[in-house]
C-alpha positions in Angstrom: 1.7 24.9 -28.3 -0.8 26.1 -30.8 -1.7 23.6 -33.0 -5.5 22.8 -34.6 -6.8 21.2 -37.4 -9.0 24.0 -38.6 -8.1 27.6 -38.7 -10.9 30.1 -40.1 -10.8 30.8 -44.0 -8.6 33.4 -43.6 -5.6 31.3 -42.6 -6.1 29.3 -45.6 -6.2 31.8 -48.0 -3.2 33.3 -46.2 -1.6 30.1 -46.9 -2.0 29.7 -50.3 -1.2 33.5 -50.9 2.2 32.8 -48.9 3.3 29.8 -51.5 6.8 30.5 -52.7 7.0 30.9 -56.2 8.9 27.1 -57.7 12.8 27.9 -57.6 12.5 27.3 -62.0 10.4 30.5 -61.9 11.8 32.2 -58.9 11.8 36.0 -59.9 15.1 37.9 -59.1 15.9 39.7 -55.6 13.3 42.0 -55.0 14.1 45.4 -53.0 12.9 45.9 -49.8 9.0 45.5 -49.6 7.1 48.4 -49.0 3.4 49.4 -48.2 1.9 51.7 -50.8 2.2 55.3 -50.1 -0.9 57.0 -48.6 -3.0 58.9 -50.8 -4.0 61.6 -48.2 -2.6 65.3 -47.3 -1.3 64.8 -44.1 1.6 62.9 -42.9 1.2 60.1 -40.5 2.4 59.2 -36.9 2.2 56.2 -34.9 2.2 54.8 -31.5 1.5 51.7 -29.3 -1.0 51.1 -26.1 -0.8 48.0 -23.8 -4.3 47.6 -22.2 -5.2 45.2 -19.4 -8.6 44.3 -18.4 -8.7 43.1 -14.8 -12.5 42.5 -14.7 -12.0 40.1 -17.3 -9.9 36.9 -17.4 -8.2 35.6 -20.9 -11.1 33.3 -22.7 -8.0 31.1 -24.0 -6.1 31.2 -21.0 -8.4 32.2 -18.1 -5.4 32.2 -15.6 -4.3 35.8 -16.6 -6.1 39.3 -17.1 -7.5 39.6 -20.7 -4.5 41.9 -22.7 -4.5 44.0 -25.8 -1.7 45.5 -27.9 -3.2 48.6 -29.8 -1.3 50.5 -32.9 -2.5 54.1 -33.2 -2.2 55.7 -36.4 -3.3 59.4 -36.5 -2.6 62.6 -38.8 0.6 64.3 -37.8 1.5 67.8 -37.7 5.0 66.9 -39.4 6.8 64.1 -40.8 9.2 63.7 -38.2 10.5 60.8 -36.4 11.6 56.9 -36.6 9.7 54.6 -39.4 7.5 52.3 -37.6 8.2 48.9 -37.3 5.8 46.1 -39.5 6.5 43.5 -37.1 8.8 41.9 -35.0 11.2 39.0 -36.3 9.7 36.9 -34.1 6.1 38.0 -34.9 6.8 37.3 -38.5 8.3 34.2 -37.9 5.4 32.6 -36.0 3.0 34.2 -38.5 4.9 32.4 -41.5 5.8 29.3 -39.7 1.7 29.1 -38.9 0.9 29.2 -42.5 3.3 26.7 -43.0 1.5 24.6 -41.1 -1.6 24.6 -43.1 -0.5 24.3 -46.2 2.3 27.0 -47.2 6.3 25.9 -48.1 8.2 27.5 -45.6 9.9 30.8 -47.3 13.4 31.7 -47.3 13.4 33.5 -44.8 10.5 33.7 -42.0 11.6 37.3 -40.6 10.9 39.1 -43.8 7.7 40.9 -42.8 9.8 42.4 -40.0 12.1 44.2 -43.0 8.6 45.7 -44.4 9.2 49.5 -44.9 6.1 51.6 -43.5 4.9 55.5 -44.2 4.2 56.0 -40.2 6.7 57.8 -38.1 6.6 56.8 -34.2 5.3 59.4 -31.7 5.5 62.5 -34.6 3.2 65.6 -33.1 -0.2 64.8 -33.5 -2.3 67.4 -35.8 -4.9 68.7 -33.4 -8.6 69.8 -34.3 -11.1 71.7 -32.3 -13.5 68.8 -32.6 -11.3 66.0 -33.0 -10.9 63.7 -35.7 -13.0 60.2 -36.3 -11.9 57.5 -34.7 -11.3 54.2 -36.7 -11.0 50.8 -35.1 -9.4 48.0 -37.1 -10.0 43.9 -35.8 -7.7 41.9 -37.9 -8.3 37.9 -39.2 -8.4 34.9 -37.2 -4.4 34.1 -36.5 -3.3 37.6 -38.5 -1.4 39.8 -36.8 -2.7 43.4 -36.4 0.1 44.8 -38.6 -1.3 43.2 -41.8 -4.1 46.0 -42.0 -1.2 48.7 -41.8 -1.5 50.0 -45.2 -4.9 51.0 -45.1 -4.7 52.5 -41.3 -2.2 54.7 -42.6 -4.3 55.7 -45.9 -7.2 56.8 -43.4 -4.7 58.6 -40.8 -3.3 60.6 -43.9 -6.9 61.2 -44.5 -7.5 62.9 -41.0 -8.7 59.4 -39.3 -6.9 58.4 -35.8 -6.9 54.9 -36.5 -6.5 51.7 -33.9 -5.4 48.6 -34.8 -6.3 45.5 -31.9 -4.2 42.8 -31.4 -6.4 40.6 -29.6 -4.4 38.3 -27.2 -3.7 34.6 -28.1 -5.6 34.9 -31.4 -2.7 36.1 -33.6 0.2 33.6 -34.5 2.3 35.9 -32.4 2.1 39.2 -30.5 5.3 40.6 -28.7 4.6 43.0 -25.6 6.8 46.0 -24.6 8.2 44.1 -22.0 9.3 41.5 -24.6 7.0 38.8 -23.8 5.4 36.6 -26.7 2.2 35.1 -26.8 0.9 32.9 -29.4 -2.5 31.5 -30.9 -3.7 29.6 -28.0 -7.1 30.2 -30.0 -6.2 28.0 -32.7 -7.0 25.1 -30.6 -10.9 26.0 -30.7 -13.7 25.7 -33.8 -15.8 28.1 -31.6 -15.5 31.0 -34.1 -18.7 32.4 -32.8 -16.9 32.7 -29.5 -14.0 34.6 -30.6 -16.4 37.1 -32.3 -18.5 37.2 -29.0 -14.9 37.7 -27.2 -13.9 40.7 -30.0 -16.9 42.5 -29.2 -16.0 42.7 -25.5 -12.4 43.5 -26.4 -13.6 46.4 -28.3 -15.7 48.1 -25.6 -12.9 47.9 -23.0 -10.9 49.6 -25.7 -13.5 52.2 -26.5 -13.7 53.0 -22.8 -9.9 53.4 -22.3 -9.3 54.6 -25.5 -11.4 57.9 -25.1 -10.0 58.6 -21.9 -6.4 58.0 -22.4 -4.3 61.1 -22.2 -2.6 60.4 -25.0 -4.9 59.3 -27.8 -8.3 60.7 -26.4 -8.1 64.4 -26.9 -7.0 63.5 -30.5 -10.7 61.9 -31.1 -14.1 62.9 -32.1 -16.2 60.6 -29.5 -19.4 61.1 -31.4 -17.6 59.9 -34.9 -16.6 56.0 -34.4 -16.2 53.5 -37.1 -14.8 50.0 -37.4 -13.7 48.0 -40.1 -12.7 44.1 -39.6 -11.3 41.6 -41.8 -12.2 38.4 -42.0 -13.4 37.1 -38.6 -13.2 41.0 -37.5 -15.8 41.9 -40.4 -17.8 39.1 -38.5 -17.0 41.1 -34.9 -17.7 44.8 -36.3 -21.0 43.7 -37.2 -21.4 42.0 -33.5 -20.0 44.8 -31.8 -22.1 47.4 -33.3 -25.0 45.6 -32.0 -23.5 45.5 -28.7 -22.3 49.2 -28.5 -24.1 51.7 -29.9 -21.1 54.3 -30.0 -19.9 52.7 -33.3 -21.7 54.6 -35.9 -20.6 52.5 -39.3 -19.4 48.8 -39.6 -17.3 47.2 -42.4 -16.7 43.8 -43.3 -13.7 42.9 -45.4 -14.2 39.2 -46.5 -15.2 37.6 -43.1 -17.7 35.1 -42.8 -20.4 35.2 -40.5 -20.2 32.7 -37.9 -23.1 32.9 -36.4 -26.6 34.8 -37.2 -25.7 38.6 -37.4 -27.7 40.7 -35.0 -30.2 42.9 -36.6 -28.3 46.9 -37.3 -30.2 49.8 -38.2 -26.9 51.5 -39.1 -24.4 51.8 -42.3 -22.8 48.6 -42.9 -20.4 47.8 -45.8 -20.0 43.9 -47.2 -16.9 43.9 -49.4 -15.2 40.9 -50.4 -13.6 38.3 -52.9 -15.8 36.6 -55.4 -16.3 33.6 -53.0 -18.7 36.4 -51.2 -20.7 37.2 -54.2 -24.6 36.3 -53.8 -25.4 32.2 -53.8 -21.4 32.2 -53.7 -19.4 28.9 -51.6 -20.2 30.9 -48.5 -23.9 31.9 -48.1 -23.6 33.4 -44.5 -23.8 37.0 -46.5 -27.0 36.0 -47.9 -28.6 35.4 -44.3 -26.7 39.1 -42.7 -27.7 41.1 -45.9 -31.5 40.5 -45.0 -30.4 41.6 -41.0 -29.1 44.8 -42.3 -31.7 47.4 -42.3 -29.6 50.6 -42.5 -27.6 52.1 -45.2 -26.1 49.0 -46.7 -23.5 48.0 -49.7 -22.8 44.5 -51.1 -19.7 45.0 -53.0 -16.9 42.1 -54.4 -13.5 42.6 -56.5 -13.4 40.7 -59.6 -9.9 38.7 -59.3 -9.4 39.2 -55.9 -9.0 37.1 -52.9 -9.3 36.7 -49.2 -6.5 39.5 -48.0 -6.8 41.5 -51.2 -7.5 44.7 -49.0 -5.3 44.2 -46.5 -1.7 44.4 -47.1 -0.5 40.6 -47.8 -1.4 40.6 -51.3 0.4 43.7 -52.1 3.3 42.5 -50.1 3.5 38.8 -51.8 3.4 40.5 -55.5 6.6 42.7 -54.1 8.4 39.4 -52.8 7.4 37.6 -55.9 5.3 35.4 -54.2 2.4 33.4 -56.2 -1.4 34.2 -55.4 -3.4 31.5 -57.3 -6.3 32.3 -58.6 -6.0 35.7 -57.7 -5.4 38.2 -61.1 -6.1 41.1 -59.9 -2.6 42.7 -58.9 -1.8 43.3 -54.9 -1.0 47.4 -55.7 -4.9 47.4 -57.3 -6.5 45.5 -54.8 -5.1 47.5 -51.9 -5.8 50.8 -53.5 -9.9 49.9 -54.5 -9.8 48.5 -50.8 -8.7 51.9 -49.5 -10.9 53.8 -51.7 -14.2 52.3 -51.4 -13.7 51.8 -47.5 -12.5 55.5 -47.3 -15.6 56.5 -49.0 -17.7 54.4 -46.7 -16.0 56.1 -43.7 -16.2 59.6 -45.3 -20.0 59.1 -46.1 -21.2 58.4 -42.5 -18.6 59.6 -40.0 -18.2 62.8 -41.9 -21.4 63.3 -43.6 -19.4 63.8 -47.5 -21.0 62.6 -50.9 -19.3 59.9 -51.9 -20.5 58.5 -55.8 -18.3 55.7 -55.8 -20.7 54.0 -53.6 -24.0 54.8 -55.8 -22.8 52.2 -58.3 -20.3 50.7 -60.9 -17.8 53.1 -62.5 -15.9 53.1 -65.9 -12.9 53.9 -63.3 -13.3 50.9 -61.1 -14.8 48.1 -63.4 -13.7 45.2 -61.0 -16.0 46.5 -58.1 -19.2 44.7 -58.8 -22.1 46.0 -56.7 -24.6 43.1 -55.9 -27.0 44.9 -53.3 -27.8 48.5 -52.4 -29.8 49.3 -49.7 
């Protein structure tokens, strides 16, 4: 059974985000929730990959080997195939039940996140290029399903990236595997978040070894153009992984606390988060980490945003009529800005394209506050 008295800030924030509107203020029934439409010119295909690292026991259930579930999005040659499933009913239920354990009242339908409409088509024929597409690795927040970064993944794939989100086994509320078995959050028993970060670095390095030689996905990728973006503890993991693996050219942390001093980095890194991560805010780990980033770097927060604004949960909460206390920025606008700045960062550092939006505040994006640049 997964129980703990302490989760990372990610889970607490998600609990607040998913708190239902009181019955007296409940909104009328809403249409099926849907991810925002991708903004790039390409249709999006998707597939999955199940990896097993026989050389390493699972850190949370050491009686078995470490396993990962990967969702892959890619530019498609044409938009054919069935729409991708967001979460399975059991994954939705386990995630929302875990939030309820940490302060969110139960939702009326705990399987509601299995109804989210996506834009990617399963096994659509990939668009191939002579040199391959840049690869972006995604690592979700602690206890969060990898699907919660699907909107950003679809948008990046529509812009010409191959994107892979890693389901770190026993670190999500629930992961359903191809054979139907489901694992839960055994890691939620721990307060060793620095250990979670170290383990995710090993996960990503193993994933890259396997993915780049995978006959289905490897040929789609330019192995010399790789970025990593993480939400919450996944963001701290991006910095750790970059230090450990020189194949990763650029990294971004979406509102993630650093649970141990970051190792020095000489490659591009983006800190992008909510107001709590402003300089001198309640989380001073960004202040400490900033001094250890020696390459190109930016520190940006979104005014009125919350912990999960840059991923899917805020926009889905708004569609479902769910309150987000203390977060006046709409989910749709937050998602738009998160996608815009992350894509600009990757375009600049993986493709060498000028991105003026990263040079400082703009009238078009007044919510984006630039604290430091380097």
